[in-house]
N, C-alpha and C positions, 0 to 999 in steps of 0.2 A: 504494500500500500504506500502511495506517495502522499506526503503531507506538505502543503504549501502555506506559508505564513506571510502576510503582507502588513506593513505598518503604514500609518497615515503620514509619517514624516521620517526623516533620516534618524537613525539610532546610532549613537556612539557608546561603546561599552568601555568602561574603565575598570581596573582591578580593585574596586572599592566595595565595601559593605558597610551598612549601618550597624554598628555594634551596640548602640544605645540611643534611645530617644526618650525624652521626658518633657512634660508640660507642667510647669509650676510657677511659683513666684519668681520675680526678677532676681537672679543670683547676685549676691554681694560683689562678686568679682567681675561683673559685667560693667564695662566702662560706659555708664549711662550718659555721661557728659559728651563723650565722643559720638555716641549715637543720637544725641539730642532727644532722649526719651522723657526727660522731665516735663516738658510742655505737652506731651502726648498723654499723660496720665497712665503710662504703662504699669500694669499690675501683674502681668504674667509673661513668661518667656518659654519658647519651645527650643529645647537644646537637643541637637542631633550630633552624636559622636560618630565619626566616619573613620574606619580603619583601612589600611592598605593591605592588599593581598599580593605577595610576591615582590614587593619593592620596599625599600627602606624608608621612604619619605614621600609625602604628597607633593613636595616640591619637584620631584622627578617627573611628574605628570603635567601636561599642559591642559588644564581644565578651566575653560572659560565659562561654561554653563554646566549645571548639574540638574538633570531632570529627575524628579522623584515620582514614583508611582504609589498612590494611596490605595491601600487594600484593607479590607475588613468589612464589617457590616455597613450597609449604605448610610445609615444615620450618622455613625461615628466618622466615616470617611468624608461625608459632606460637611459635617461640622468642622473638621480639621481643615478642609479645603477653604471654607469660609474664613476661619481664623487666619490662615496663611495669606489669602488674597485681599481681604477687606480690612483687616486690623493689623497689618504689618507696620511696625514703627521703624524698623531698621534691621540690619543683619551684620554679623561680624564673623569672620573666619580666623581661626587661630590654629597654628601648627604646634603640636606638642604632645 
């Protein structure tokens, strides 16, 4: 049997995996001044920890965009999508 799969857009695969994700209060180590969160009334933060597979550092990759696929029960996935798209105050990437 032959199986064919087609996407709606180009797909770039990177040797990365999400090792941890959490939604909670704004962490104390988050530089809110740098992100200008004070005026936005930010009370929560989504923290996503990404780990490398087969390379020693993320800096070895040329990643300009990172597309995430939200999976799970529809209600939870849609609520998370709404949080990400409508209530985004800033983002920060740190290697460490």
